[in-house]
Predicted model as a PDB file, atoms N, CA, C, CB and O in Angstrom, pLDDT in the B-factor column:
MODEL        1                                                                  
ATOM      1  N   ARG A   1    -132.039 -37.703 120.176  1.00 94.00           N  
ATOM      2  CA  ARG A   1    -130.765 -38.218 119.705  1.00 94.00           C  
ATOM      3  C   ARG A   1    -129.870 -37.044 119.342  1.00 94.00           C  
ATOM      4  CB  ARG A   1    -130.958 -39.170 118.494  1.00 94.00           C  
ATOM      5  O   ARG A   1    -130.324 -36.004 118.864  1.00 94.00           O  
ATOM      6  N   LEU A   2    -128.609 -37.246 119.582  1.00 94.00           N  
ATOM      7  CA  LEU A   2    -127.583 -36.292 119.190  1.00 94.00           C  
ATOM      8  C   LEU A   2    -126.397 -37.111 118.719  1.00 94.00           C  
ATOM      9  CB  LEU A   2    -127.193 -35.317 120.371  1.00 94.00           C  
ATOM     10  O   LEU A   2    -125.645 -37.659 119.525  1.00 94.00           O  
ATOM     11  N   GLY A   3    -126.237 -37.191 117.399  1.00 95.00           N  
ATOM     12  CA  GLY A   3    -125.216 -38.077 116.857  1.00 95.00           C  
ATOM     13  C   GLY A   3    -125.566 -39.507 117.200  1.00 95.00           C  
ATOM     14  O   GLY A   3    -126.676 -39.962 116.927  1.00 95.00           O  
ATOM     15  N   SER A   4    -124.632 -40.214 117.794  1.00 96.00           N  
ATOM     16  CA  SER A   4    -124.901 -41.610 118.159  1.00 96.00           C  
ATOM     17  C   SER A   4    -125.445 -41.736 119.586  1.00 96.00           C  
ATOM     18  CB  SER A   4    -123.627 -42.442 118.018  1.00 96.00           C  
ATOM     19  O   SER A   4    -125.679 -42.843 120.070  1.00 96.00           O  
ATOM     20  N   PHE A   5    -125.644 -40.603 120.250  1.00 97.00           N  
ATOM     21  CA  PHE A   5    -126.125 -40.643 121.627  1.00 97.00           C  
ATOM     22  C   PHE A   5    -127.636 -40.458 121.683  1.00 97.00           C  
ATOM     23  CB  PHE A   5    -125.432 -39.569 122.465  1.00 97.00           C  
ATOM     24  O   PHE A   5    -128.218 -39.671 120.937  1.00 97.00           O  
ATOM     25  N   LYS A   6    -128.246 -41.204 122.587  1.00 97.00           N  
ATOM     26  CA  LYS A   6    -129.692 -41.162 122.763  1.00 97.00           C  
ATOM     27  C   LYS A   6    -129.998 -40.841 124.221  1.00 97.00           C  
ATOM     28  CB  LYS A   6    -130.351 -42.508 122.338  1.00 97.00           C  
ATOM     29  O   LYS A   6    -129.462 -41.458 125.141  1.00 97.00           O  
ATOM     30  N   TYR A   7    -130.880 -39.854 124.404  1.00 97.00           N  
ATOM     31  CA  TYR A   7    -131.353 -39.511 125.751  1.00 97.00           C  
ATOM     32  C   TYR A   7    -132.720 -40.144 125.934  1.00 97.00           C  
ATOM     33  CB  TYR A   7    -131.416 -37.953 125.969  1.00 97.00           C  
ATOM     34  O   TYR A   7    -133.533 -40.171 125.010  1.00 97.00           O  
ATOM     35  N   LEU A   8    -132.966 -40.648 127.122  1.00 96.00           N  
ATOM     36  CA  LEU A   8    -134.234 -41.298 127.424  1.00 96.00           C  
ATOM     37  C   LEU A   8    -134.614 -40.986 128.863  1.00 96.00           C  
ATOM     38  CB  LEU A   8    -134.148 -42.833 127.191  1.00 96.00           C  
ATOM     39  O   LEU A   8    -133.777 -41.041 129.765  1.00 96.00           O  
ATOM     40  N   ARG A   9    -135.894 -40.656 129.071  1.00 95.00           N  
ATOM     41  CA  ARG A   9    -136.412 -40.462 130.430  1.00 95.00           C  
ATOM     42  C   ARG A   9    -137.553 -41.445 130.619  1.00 95.00           C  
ATOM     43  CB  ARG A   9    -136.889 -38.975 130.674  1.00 95.00           C  
ATOM     44  O   ARG A   9    -138.512 -41.457 129.848  1.00 95.00           O  
ATOM     45  N   VAL A  10    -137.441 -42.266 131.652  1.00 94.00           N  
ATOM     46  CA  VAL A  10    -138.475 -43.255 131.972  1.00 94.00           C  
ATOM     47  C   VAL A  10    -138.768 -43.146 133.464  1.00 94.00           C  
ATOM     48  CB  VAL A  10    -138.024 -44.720 131.580  1.00 94.00           C  
ATOM     49  O   VAL A  10    -137.874 -43.293 134.298  1.00 94.00           O  
ATOM     50  N   ASP A  11    -140.024 -42.890 133.786  1.00 92.00           N  
ATOM     51  CA  ASP A  11    -140.457 -42.802 135.186  1.00 92.00           C  
ATOM     52  C   ASP A  11    -139.558 -41.891 136.015  1.00 92.00           C  
ATOM     53  CB  ASP A  11    -140.488 -44.187 135.808  1.00 92.00           C  
ATOM     54  O   ASP A  11    -139.227 -42.207 137.158  1.00 92.00           O  
ATOM     55  N   GLY A  12    -139.166 -40.760 135.434  1.00 92.00           N  
ATOM     56  CA  GLY A  12    -138.348 -39.793 136.165  1.00 92.00           C  
ATOM     57  C   GLY A  12    -136.869 -40.112 136.208  1.00 92.00           C  
ATOM     58  O   GLY A  12    -136.103 -39.365 136.816  1.00 92.00           O  
ATOM     59  N   ASN A  13    -136.445 -41.191 135.586  1.00 95.00           N  
ATOM     60  CA  ASN A  13    -135.028 -41.560 135.521  1.00 95.00           C  
ATOM     61  C   ASN A  13    -134.470 -41.188 134.159  1.00 95.00           C  
ATOM     62  CB  ASN A  13    -134.832 -43.075 135.792  1.00 95.00           C  
ATOM     63  O   ASN A  13    -135.104 -41.432 133.133  1.00 95.00           O  
ATOM     64  N   ASP A  14    -133.280 -40.596 134.151  1.00 96.00           N  
ATOM     65  CA  ASP A  14    -132.631 -40.163 132.910  1.00 96.00           C  
ATOM     66  C   ASP A  14    -131.533 -41.131 132.505  1.00 96.00           C  
ATOM     67  CB  ASP A  14    -132.053 -38.752 133.068  1.00 96.00           C  
ATOM     68  O   ASP A  14    -130.776 -41.627 133.340  1.00 96.00           O  
ATOM     69  N   TYR A  15    -131.463 -41.389 131.196  1.00 97.00           N  
ATOM     70  CA  TYR A  15    -130.479 -42.313 130.646  1.00 97.00           C  
ATOM     71  C   TYR A  15    -129.827 -41.696 129.414  1.00 97.00           C  
ATOM     72  CB  TYR A  15    -131.134 -43.669 130.295  1.00 97.00           C  
ATOM     73  O   TYR A  15    -130.459 -40.936 128.680  1.00 97.00           O  
ATOM     74  N   VAL A  16    -128.570 -42.026 129.197  1.00 98.00           N  
ATOM     75  CA  VAL A  16    -127.856 -41.685 127.967  1.00 98.00           C  
ATOM     76  C   VAL A  16    -127.171 -42.947 127.479  1.00 98.00           C  
ATOM     77  CB  VAL A  16    -126.818 -40.521 128.193  1.00 98.00           C  
ATOM     78  O   VAL A  16    -126.467 -43.622 128.231  1.00 98.00           O  
ATOM     79  N   PHE A  17    -127.388 -43.255 126.212  1.00 97.00           N  
ATOM     80  CA  PHE A  17    -126.779 -44.435 125.598  1.00 97.00           C  
ATOM     81  C   PHE A  17    -126.027 -44.015 124.344  1.00 97.00           C  
ATOM     82  CB  PHE A  17    -127.852 -45.508 125.262  1.00 97.00           C  
ATOM     83  O   PHE A  17    -126.450 -43.099 123.639  1.00 97.00           O  
ATOM     84  N   ASP A  18    -124.930 -44.672 124.069  1.00 97.00           N  
ATOM     85  CA  ASP A  18    -124.233 -44.531 122.787  1.00 97.00           C  
ATOM     86  C   ASP A  18    -124.695 -45.714 121.947  1.00 97.00           C  
ATOM     87  CB  ASP A  18    -122.635 -44.497 122.955  1.00 97.00           C  
ATOM     88  O   ASP A  18    -124.140 -46.808 122.045  1.00 97.00           O  
ATOM     89  N   VAL A  19    -125.706 -45.490 121.126  1.00 97.00           N  
ATOM     90  CA  VAL A  19    -126.303 -46.604 120.394  1.00 97.00           C  
ATOM     91  C   VAL A  19    -125.386 -47.180 119.318  1.00 97.00           C  
ATOM     92  CB  VAL A  19    -127.589 -46.160 119.764  1.00 97.00           C  
ATOM     93  O   VAL A  19    -125.641 -48.275 118.816  1.00 97.00           O  
ATOM     94  N   SER A  20    -124.331 -46.465 118.959  1.00 97.00           N  
ATOM     95  CA  SER A  20    -123.378 -47.041 118.003  1.00 97.00           C  
ATOM     96  C   SER A  20    -122.533 -48.128 118.670  1.00 97.00           C  
ATOM     97  CB  SER A  20    -122.463 -45.940 117.419  1.00 97.00           C  
ATOM     98  O   SER A  20    -122.040 -49.034 117.997  1.00 97.00           O  
ATOM     99  N   GLN A  21    -122.369 -48.038 119.981  1.00 96.00           N  
ATOM    100  CA  GLN A  21    -121.579 -49.012 120.724  1.00 96.00           C  
ATOM    101  C   GLN A  21    -122.453 -49.949 121.566  1.00 96.00           C  
ATOM    102  CB  GLN A  21    -120.585 -48.293 121.617  1.00 96.00           C  
ATOM    103  O   GLN A  21    -122.007 -51.012 121.999  1.00 96.00           O  
ATOM    104  N   ASP A  22    -123.700 -49.536 121.788  1.00 96.00           N  
ATOM    105  CA  ASP A  22    -124.589 -50.254 122.704  1.00 96.00           C  
ATOM    106  C   ASP A  22    -126.001 -50.266 122.120  1.00 96.00           C  
ATOM    107  CB  ASP A  22    -124.581 -49.598 124.125  1.00 96.00           C  
ATOM    108  O   ASP A  22    -126.894 -49.593 122.635  1.00 96.00           O  
ATOM    109  N   ALA A  23    -126.199 -51.021 121.061  1.00 96.00           N  
ATOM    110  CA  ALA A  23    -127.476 -51.039 120.352  1.00 96.00           C  
ATOM    111  C   ALA A  23    -128.629 -51.511 121.228  1.00 96.00           C  
ATOM    112  CB  ALA A  23    -127.374 -51.922 119.137  1.00 96.00           C  
ATOM    113  O   ALA A  23    -129.780 -51.142 120.995  1.00 96.00           O  
ATOM    114  N   ARG A  24    -128.324 -52.322 122.230  1.00 96.00           N  
ATOM    115  CA  ARG A  24    -129.375 -52.848 123.107  1.00 96.00           C  
ATOM    116  C   ARG A  24    -129.669 -51.917 124.293  1.00 96.00           C  
ATOM    117  CB  ARG A  24    -128.974 -54.227 123.625  1.00 96.00           C  
ATOM    118  O   ARG A  24    -130.514 -52.215 125.138  1.00 96.00           O  
ATOM    119  N   GLU A  25    -128.962 -50.795 124.338  1.00 96.00           N  
ATOM    120  CA  GLU A  25    -129.175 -49.772 125.365  1.00 96.00           C  
ATOM    121  C   GLU A  25    -129.129 -50.359 126.776  1.00 96.00           C  
ATOM    122  CB  GLU A  25    -130.513 -49.075 125.139  1.00 96.00           C  
ATOM    123  O   GLU A  25    -130.084 -50.253 127.545  1.00 96.00           O  
ATOM    124  N   ARG A  26    -128.020 -50.965 127.085  1.00 96.00           N  
ATOM    125  CA  ARG A  26    -127.865 -51.618 128.384  1.00 96.00           C  
ATOM    126  C   ARG A  26    -126.983 -50.827 129.342  1.00 96.00           C  
ATOM    127  CB  ARG A  26    -127.291 -52.999 128.197  1.00 96.00           C  
ATOM    128  O   ARG A  26    -127.110 -50.971 130.558  1.00 96.00           O  
ATOM    129  N   ALA A  27    -126.082 -49.985 128.808  1.00 96.00           N  
ATOM    130  CA  ALA A  27    -125.138 -49.254 129.661  1.00 96.00           C  
ATOM    131  C   ALA A  27    -125.510 -47.776 129.704  1.00 96.00           C  
ATOM    132  CB  ALA A  27    -123.684 -49.428 129.151  1.00 96.00           C  
ATOM    133  O   ALA A  27    -125.296 -47.045 128.737  1.00 96.00           O  
ATOM    134  N   ASN A  28    -126.072 -47.342 130.838  1.00 97.00           N  
ATOM    135  CA  ASN A  28    -126.423 -45.938 131.018  1.00 97.00           C  
ATOM    136  C   ASN A  28    -125.147 -45.131 131.248  1.00 97.00           C  
ATOM    137  CB  ASN A  28    -127.416 -45.757 132.205  1.00 97.00           C  
ATOM    138  O   ASN A  28    -124.471 -45.301 132.263  1.00 97.00           O  
ATOM    139  N   LEU A  29    -124.826 -44.258 130.306  1.00 97.00           N  
ATOM    140  CA  LEU A  29    -123.619 -43.433 130.405  1.00 97.00           C  
ATOM    141  C   LEU A  29    -123.859 -42.147 131.173  1.00 97.00           C  
ATOM    142  CB  LEU A  29    -123.098 -43.105 129.028  1.00 97.00           C  
ATOM    143  O   LEU A  29    -122.923 -41.385 131.414  1.00 97.00           O  
ATOM    144  N   GLY A  30    -125.092 -41.898 131.556  1.00 95.00           N  
ATOM    145  CA  GLY A  30    -125.432 -40.645 132.221  1.00 95.00           C  
ATOM    146  C   GLY A  30    -124.658 -40.403 133.502  1.00 95.00           C  
ATOM    147  O   GLY A  30    -124.362 -39.255 133.832  1.00 95.00           O  
ATOM    148  N   LYS A  31    -124.328 -41.444 134.222  1.00 94.00           N  
ATOM    149  CA  LYS A  31    -123.593 -41.300 135.484  1.00 94.00           C  
ATOM    150  C   LYS A  31    -122.134 -40.910 135.241  1.00 94.00           C  
ATOM    151  CB  LYS A  31    -123.656 -42.607 136.288  1.00 94.00           C  
ATOM    152  O   LYS A  31    -121.498 -40.313 136.109  1.00 94.00           O  
ATOM    153  N   HIS A  32    -121.609 -41.245 134.069  1.00 96.00           N  
ATOM    154  CA  HIS A  32    -120.209 -40.991 133.753  1.00 96.00           C  
ATOM    155  C   HIS A  32    -120.026 -39.782 132.849  1.00 96.00           C  
ATOM    156  CB  HIS A  32    -119.602 -42.205 133.104  1.00 96.00           C  
ATOM    157  O   HIS A  32    -118.944 -39.197 132.803  1.00 96.00           O  
ATOM    158  N   GLN A  33    -121.070 -39.406 132.134  1.00 96.00           N  
ATOM    159  CA  GLN A  33    -121.012 -38.262 131.219  1.00 96.00           C  
ATOM    160  C   GLN A  33    -122.071 -37.248 131.645  1.00 96.00           C  
ATOM    161  CB  GLN A  33    -121.230 -38.710 129.730  1.00 96.00           C  
ATOM    162  O   GLN A  33    -123.058 -37.014 130.947  1.00 96.00           O  
ATOM    163  N   ILE A  34    -121.832 -36.659 132.809  1.00 97.00           N  
ATOM    164  CA  ILE A  34    -122.794 -35.774 133.457  1.00 97.00           C  
ATOM    165  C   ILE A  34    -123.121 -34.561 132.586  1.00 97.00           C  
ATOM    166  CB  ILE A  34    -122.257 -35.315 134.806  1.00 97.00           C  
ATOM    167  O   ILE A  34    -124.279 -34.153 132.502  1.00 97.00           O  
ATOM    168  N   GLU A  35    -122.109 -33.985 131.939  1.00 97.00           N  
ATOM    169  CA  GLU A  35    -122.346 -32.809 131.103  1.00 97.00           C  
ATOM    170  C   GLU A  35    -123.210 -33.161 129.889  1.00 97.00           C  
ATOM    171  CB  GLU A  35    -121.009 -32.204 130.644  1.00 97.00           C  
ATOM    172  O   GLU A  35    -124.103 -32.398 129.521  1.00 97.00           O  
ATOM    173  N   ARG A  36    -122.948 -34.304 129.273  1.00 97.00           N  
ATOM    174  CA  ARG A  36    -123.739 -34.740 128.122  1.00 97.00           C  
ATOM    175  C   ARG A  36    -125.193 -34.984 128.551  1.00 97.00           C  
ATOM    176  CB  ARG A  36    -123.130 -36.029 127.495  1.00 97.00           C  
ATOM    177  O   ARG A  36    -126.132 -34.571 127.870  1.00 97.00           O  
ATOM    178  N   LEU A  37    -125.355 -35.654 129.676  1.00 97.00           N  
ATOM    179  CA  LEU A  37    -126.694 -35.907 130.189  1.00 97.00           C  
ATOM    180  C   LEU A  37    -127.434 -34.596 130.419  1.00 97.00           C  
ATOM    181  CB  LEU A  37    -126.628 -36.717 131.488  1.00 97.00           C  
ATOM    182  O   LEU A  37    -128.587 -34.455 130.010  1.00 97.00           O  
ATOM    183  N   ALA A  38    -126.782 -33.635 131.069  1.00 97.00           N  
ATOM    184  CA  ALA A  38    -127.424 -32.352 131.359  1.00 97.00           C  
ATOM    185  C   ALA A  38    -127.801 -31.618 130.074  1.00 97.00           C  
ATOM    186  CB  ALA A  38    -126.500 -31.475 132.211  1.00 97.00           C  
ATOM    187  O   ALA A  38    -128.894 -31.060 129.980  1.00 97.00           O  
ATOM    188  N   ALA A  39    -126.915 -31.613 129.092  1.00 97.00           N  
ATOM    189  CA  ALA A  39    -127.190 -30.923 127.828  1.00 97.00           C  
ATOM    190  C   ALA A  39    -128.341 -31.585 127.072  1.00 97.00           C  
ATOM    191  CB  ALA A  39    -125.932 -30.901 126.951  1.00 97.00           C  
ATOM    192  O   ALA A  39    -129.211 -30.903 126.531  1.00 97.00           O  
ATOM    193  N   MET A  40    -128.338 -32.914 127.040  1.00 97.00           N  
ATOM    194  CA  MET A  40    -129.398 -33.615 126.319  1.00 97.00           C  
ATOM    195  C   MET A  40    -130.732 -33.487 127.058  1.00 97.00           C  
ATOM    196  CB  MET A  40    -129.032 -35.099 126.132  1.00 97.00           C  
ATOM    197  O   MET A  40    -131.781 -33.362 126.427  1.00 97.00           O  
ATOM    198  N   ARG A  41    -130.695 -33.518 128.389  1.00 97.00           N  
ATOM    199  CA  ARG A  41    -131.916 -33.332 129.175  1.00 97.00           C  
ATOM    200  C   ARG A  41    -132.472 -31.926 128.956  1.00 97.00           C  
ATOM    201  CB  ARG A  41    -131.643 -33.577 130.681  1.00 97.00           C  
ATOM    202  O   ARG A  41    -133.679 -31.764 128.782  1.00 97.00           O  
ATOM    203  N   ASP A  42    -131.608 -30.907 128.963  1.00 97.00           N  
ATOM    204  CA  ASP A  42    -132.053 -29.531 128.738  1.00 97.00           C  
ATOM    205  C   ASP A  42    -132.666 -29.371 127.352  1.00 97.00           C  
ATOM    206  CB  ASP A  42    -130.883 -28.557 128.909  1.00 97.00           C  
ATOM    207  O   ASP A  42    -133.686 -28.700 127.196  1.00 97.00           O  
ATOM    208  N   ALA A  43    -132.047 -29.988 126.341  1.00 97.00           N  
ATOM    209  CA  ALA A  43    -132.579 -29.913 124.978  1.00 97.00           C  
ATOM    210  C   ALA A  43    -133.938 -30.602 124.898  1.00 97.00           C  
ATOM    211  CB  ALA A  43    -131.596 -30.553 123.975  1.00 97.00           C  
ATOM    212  O   ALA A  43    -134.856 -30.101 124.247  1.00 97.00           O  
ATOM    213  N   TRP A  44    -134.065 -31.747 125.557  1.00 95.00           N  
ATOM    214  CA  TRP A  44    -135.352 -32.454 125.553  1.00 95.00           C  
ATOM    215  C   TRP A  44    -136.415 -31.633 126.262  1.00 95.00           C  
ATOM    216  CB  TRP A  44    -135.219 -33.835 126.221  1.00 95.00           C  
ATOM    217  O   TRP A  44    -137.538 -31.523 125.770  1.00 95.00           O  
ATOM    218  N   GLU A  45    -136.080 -31.049 127.419  1.00 96.00           N  
ATOM    219  CA  GLU A  45    -137.053 -30.250 128.160  1.00 96.00           C  
ATOM    220  C   GLU A  45    -137.487 -29.025 127.365  1.00 96.00           C  
ATOM    221  CB  GLU A  45    -136.472 -29.820 129.503  1.00 96.00           C  
ATOM    222  O   GLU A  45    -138.659 -28.652 127.408  1.00 96.00           O  
ATOM    223  N   ALA A  46    -136.568 -28.394 126.640  1.00 97.00           N  
ATOM    224  CA  ALA A  46    -136.923 -27.251 125.791  1.00 97.00           C  
ATOM    225  C   ALA A  46    -137.878 -27.692 124.680  1.00 97.00           C  
ATOM    226  CB  ALA A  46    -135.651 -26.606 125.183  1.00 97.00           C  
ATOM    227  O   ALA A  46    -138.864 -27.010 124.400  1.00 97.00           O  
ATOM    228  N   TRP A  47    -137.587 -28.827 124.050  1.00 96.00           N  
ATOM    229  CA  TRP A  47    -138.479 -29.356 123.011  1.00 96.00           C  
ATOM    230  C   TRP A  47    -139.831 -29.731 123.613  1.00 96.00           C  
ATOM    231  CB  TRP A  47    -137.841 -30.586 122.317  1.00 96.00           C  
ATOM    232  O   TRP A  47    -140.870 -29.393 123.047  1.00 96.00           O  
ATOM    233  N   ASN A  48    -139.834 -30.422 124.747  1.00 94.00           N  
ATOM    234  CA  ASN A  48    -141.065 -30.874 125.367  1.00 94.00           C  
ATOM    235  C   ASN A  48    -141.972 -29.700 125.751  1.00 94.00           C  
ATOM    236  CB  ASN A  48    -140.748 -31.711 126.593  1.00 94.00           C  
ATOM    237  O   ASN A  48    -143.196 -29.824 125.713  1.00 94.00           O  
ATOM    238  N   ALA A  49    -141.378 -28.573 126.116  1.00 96.00           N  
ATOM    239  CA  ALA A  49    -142.158 -27.389 126.485  1.00 96.00           C  
ATOM    240  C   ALA A  49    -142.937 -26.834 125.297  1.00 96.00           C  
ATOM    241  CB  ALA A  49    -141.240 -26.308 127.052  1.00 96.00           C  
ATOM    242  O   ALA A  49    -143.902 -26.092 125.481  1.00 96.00           O  
ATOM    243  N   THR A  50    -142.527 -27.189 124.081  1.00 97.00           N  
ATOM    244  CA  THR A  50    -143.239 -26.701 122.886  1.00 97.00           C  
ATOM    245  C   THR A  50    -144.391 -27.617 122.488  1.00 97.00           C  
ATOM    246  CB  THR A  50    -142.270 -26.565 121.716  1.00 97.00           C  
ATOM    247  O   THR A  50    -145.177 -27.270 121.606  1.00 97.00           O  
ATOM    248  N   MET A  51    -144.501 -28.779 123.123  1.00 96.00           N  
ATOM    249  CA  MET A  51    -145.555 -29.737 122.784  1.00 96.00           C  
ATOM    250  C   MET A  51    -146.858 -29.374 123.496  1.00 96.00           C  
ATOM    251  CB  MET A  51    -145.124 -31.172 123.156  1.00 96.00           C  
ATOM    252  O   MET A  51    -146.838 -28.951 124.652  1.00 96.00           O  
ATOM    253  N   PRO A  52    -148.002 -29.542 122.800  1.00 95.00           N  
ATOM    254  CA  PRO A  52    -149.275 -29.248 123.467  1.00 95.00           C  
ATOM    255  C   PRO A  52    -149.547 -30.252 124.579  1.00 95.00           C  
ATOM    256  CB  PRO A  52    -150.431 -29.257 122.454  1.00 95.00           C  
ATOM    257  O   PRO A  52    -149.078 -31.389 124.543  1.00 95.00           O  
ATOM    258  N   ALA A  53    -150.312 -29.806 125.559  1.00 92.00           N  
ATOM    259  CA  ALA A  53    -150.665 -30.683 126.682  1.00 92.00           C  
ATOM    260  C   ALA A  53    -151.585 -31.805 126.201  1.00 92.00           C  
ATOM    261  CB  ALA A  53    -151.347 -29.875 127.820  1.00 92.00           C  
ATOM    262  O   ALA A  53    -152.337 -31.630 125.242  1.00 92.00           O  
ATOM    263  N   ILE A  54    -151.521 -32.942 126.864  1.00 89.00           N  
ATOM    264  CA  ILE A  54    -152.424 -34.051 126.572  1.00 89.00           C  
ATOM    265  C   ILE A  54    -153.774 -33.715 127.202  1.00 89.00           C  
ATOM    266  CB  ILE A  54    -151.856 -35.423 127.115  1.00 89.00           C  
ATOM    267  O   ILE A  54    -153.839 -33.438 128.399  1.00 89.00           O  
ATOM    268  N   PRO A  55    -154.848 -33.734 126.420  1.00 92.00           N  
ATOM    269  CA  PRO A  55    -156.163 -33.390 126.970  1.00 92.00           C  
ATOM    270  C   PRO A  55    -156.565 -34.343 128.098  1.00 92.00           C  
ATOM    271  CB  PRO A  55    -157.224 -33.414 125.861  1.00 92.00           C  
ATOM    272  O   PRO A  55    -156.210 -35.522 128.089  1.00 92.00           O  
ATOM    273  N   GLU A  56    -157.311 -33.811 129.066  1.00 90.00           N  
ATOM    274  CA  GLU A  56    -157.774 -34.605 130.202  1.00 90.00           C  
ATOM    275  C   GLU A  56    -158.591 -35.817 129.762  1.00 90.00           C  
ATOM    276  CB  GLU A  56    -158.602 -33.742 131.135  1.00 90.00           C  
ATOM    277  O   GLU A  56    -158.535 -36.867 130.402  1.00 90.00           O  
ATOM    278  N   ASP A  57    -159.348 -35.678 128.674  1.00 92.00           N  
ATOM    279  CA  ASP A  57    -160.238 -36.751 128.237  1.00 92.00           C  
ATOM    280  C   ASP A  57    -159.587 -37.678 127.200  1.00 92.00           C  
ATOM    281  CB  ASP A  57    -161.508 -36.156 127.662  1.00 92.00           C  
ATOM    282  O   ASP A  57    -160.274 -38.471 126.556  1.00 92.00           O  
ATOM    283  N   ALA A  58    -158.270 -37.577 127.044  1.00 90.00           N  
ATOM    284  CA  ALA A  58    -157.569 -38.421 126.072  1.00 90.00           C  
ATOM    285  C   ALA A  58    -157.635 -39.886 126.506  1.00 90.00           C  
ATOM    286  CB  ALA A  58    -156.093 -37.968 125.917  1.00 90.00           C  
ATOM    287  O   ALA A  58    -157.554 -40.204 127.692  1.00 90.00           O  
ATOM    288  N   THR A  59    -157.784 -40.760 125.526  1.00 88.00           N  
ATOM    289  CA  THR A  59    -157.797 -42.197 125.803  1.00 88.00           C  
ATOM    290  C   THR A  59    -156.780 -42.886 124.903  1.00 88.00           C  
ATOM    291  CB  THR A  59    -159.219 -42.797 125.589  1.00 88.00           C  
ATOM    292  O   THR A  59    -156.319 -42.316 123.915  1.00 88.00           O  
ATOM    293  N   VAL A  60    -156.443 -44.100 125.252  1.00 84.00           N  
ATOM    294  CA  VAL A  60    -155.507 -44.894 124.464  1.00 84.00           C  
ATOM    295  C   VAL A  60    -156.242 -46.126 123.964  1.00 84.00           C  
ATOM    296  CB  VAL A  60    -154.243 -45.289 125.299  1.00 84.00           C  
ATOM    297  O   VAL A  60    -156.907 -46.819 124.734  1.00 84.00           O  
ATOM    298  N   SER A  61    -156.120 -46.392 122.682  1.00 81.00           N  
ATOM    299  CA  SER A  61    -156.685 -47.602 122.113  1.00 81.00           C  
ATOM    300  C   SER A  61    -155.540 -48.430 121.552  1.00 81.00           C  
ATOM    301  CB  SER A  61    -157.747 -47.278 121.013  1.00 81.00           C  
ATOM    302  O   SER A  61    -154.827 -47.986 120.652  1.00 81.00           O  
ATOM    303  N   LEU A  62    -155.368 -49.623 122.081  1.00 79.00           N  
ATOM    304  CA  LEU A  62    -154.267 -50.475 121.654  1.00 79.00           C  
ATOM    305  C   LEU A  62    -154.534 -51.148 120.319  1.00 79.00           C  
ATOM    306  CB  LEU A  62    -153.994 -51.517 122.697  1.00 79.00           C  
ATOM    307  O   LEU A  62    -153.605 -51.654 119.688  1.00 79.00           O  
ATOM    308  N   GLY A  63    -155.777 -51.163 119.880  1.00 81.00           N  
ATOM    309  CA  GLY A  63    -156.101 -51.780 118.602  1.00 81.00           C  
ATOM    310  C   GLY A  63    -156.280 -53.285 118.693  1.00 81.00           C  
ATOM    311  O   GLY A  63    -156.474 -53.949 117.675  1.00 81.00           O  
ATOM    312  N   TYR A  64    -156.218 -53.820 119.881  1.00 80.00           N  
ATOM    313  CA  TYR A  64    -156.455 -55.250 120.086  1.00 80.00           C  
ATOM    314  C   TYR A  64    -157.021 -55.436 121.488  1.00 80.00           C  
ATOM    315  CB  TYR A  64    -155.138 -56.088 119.889  1.00 80.00           C  
ATOM    316  O   TYR A  64    -156.932 -54.543 122.331  1.00 80.00           O  
ATOM    317  N   ASP A  65    -157.599 -56.596 121.722  1.00 79.00           N  
ATOM    318  CA  ASP A  65    -158.104 -56.891 123.066  1.00 79.00           C  
ATOM    319  C   ASP A  65    -157.742 -58.324 123.437  1.00 79.00           C  
ATOM    320  CB  ASP A  65    -159.647 -56.676 123.145  1.00 79.00           C  
ATOM    321  O   ASP A  65    -157.006 -58.997 122.715  1.00 79.00           O  
ATOM    322  N   LYS A  66    -158.260 -58.776 124.555  1.00 78.00           N  
ATOM    323  CA  LYS A  66    -157.898 -60.086 125.084  1.00 78.00           C  
ATOM    324  C   LYS A  66    -158.189 -61.208 124.096  1.00 78.00           C  
ATOM    325  CB  LYS A  66    -158.637 -60.342 126.378  1.00 78.00           C  
ATOM    326  O   LYS A  66    -157.462 -62.201 124.072  1.00 78.00           O  
ATOM    327  N   THR A  67    -159.240 -61.075 123.275  1.00 81.00           N  
ATOM    328  CA  THR A  67    -159.593 -62.130 122.330  1.00 81.00           C  
ATOM    329  C   THR A  67    -158.549 -62.277 121.226  1.00 81.00           C  
ATOM    330  CB  THR A  67    -160.956 -61.848 121.717  1.00 81.00           C  
ATOM    331  O   THR A  67    -158.485 -63.321 120.577  1.00 81.00           O  
ATOM    332  N   ASP A  68    -157.740 -61.260 121.007  1.00 81.00           N  
ATOM    333  CA  ASP A  68    -156.699 -61.339 119.991  1.00 81.00           C  
ATOM    334  C   ASP A  68    -155.431 -62.027 120.491  1.00 81.00           C  
ATOM    335  CB  ASP A  68    -156.363 -59.958 119.502  1.00 81.00           C  
ATOM    336  O   ASP A  68    -154.549 -62.352 119.697  1.00 81.00           O  
ATOM    337  N   MET A  69    -155.336 -62.247 121.782  1.00 78.00           N  
ATOM    338  CA  MET A  69    -154.144 -62.809 122.374  1.00 78.00           C  
ATOM    339  C   MET A  69    -154.243 -64.353 122.440  1.00 78.00           C  
ATOM    340  CB  MET A  69    -153.925 -62.213 123.779  1.00 78.00           C  
ATOM    341  O   MET A  69    -155.328 -64.902 122.631  1.00 78.00           O  
ATOM    342  N   PRO A  70    -153.115 -65.025 122.282  1.00 81.00           N  
ATOM    343  CA  PRO A  70    -153.128 -66.494 122.386  1.00 81.00           C  
ATOM    344  C   PRO A  70    -153.597 -66.926 123.777  1.00 81.00           C  
ATOM    345  CB  PRO A  70    -151.717 -67.076 122.091  1.00 81.00           C  
ATOM    346  O   PRO A  70    -153.216 -66.324 124.781  1.00 81.00           O  
ATOM    347  N   GLN A  71    -154.406 -67.948 123.828  1.00 78.00           N  
ATOM    348  CA  GLN A  71    -154.920 -68.447 125.098  1.00 78.00           C  
ATOM    349  C   GLN A  71    -154.189 -69.749 125.431  1.00 78.00           C  
ATOM    350  CB  GLN A  71    -156.474 -68.668 125.038  1.00 78.00           C  
ATOM    351  O   GLN A  71    -153.845 -70.521 124.536  1.00 78.00           O  
ATOM    352  N   ARG A  72    -153.959 -69.980 126.701  1.00 73.00           N  
ATOM    353  CA  ARG A  72    -153.301 -71.204 127.149  1.00 73.00           C  
ATOM    354  C   ARG A  72    -154.304 -72.150 127.696  1.00 73.00           C  
ATOM    355  CB  ARG A  72    -152.243 -70.915 128.186  1.00 73.00           C  
ATOM    356  O   ARG A  72    -153.947 -73.246 128.128  1.00 73.00           O  
TER     357      ARG A  72                                                      
ENDMDL                                                                          
END                                                                             
C-alpha cells in the first residue's frame, strides 16, 4: 500500500486499486496509471527480494477438513 493505493500481484497479473474510492477493488487502475503501477511493482519486488525463500518441504495446514464443512 502507498497512501490509498494498493498494489496486488495474482498469478503474474499486476493490479493497482485506489481503495479509498474502490473498496471492493473492482477497477484496476494499472492500465491507466502506468507510472504508479511500475513504481509500486518495483517497491514490492525490492521488498520481496528481502524475504527468505519458502522451504521445499513447507506444507500448508488449513486448520479444518471436510468433516468441518456443511454437508448437503
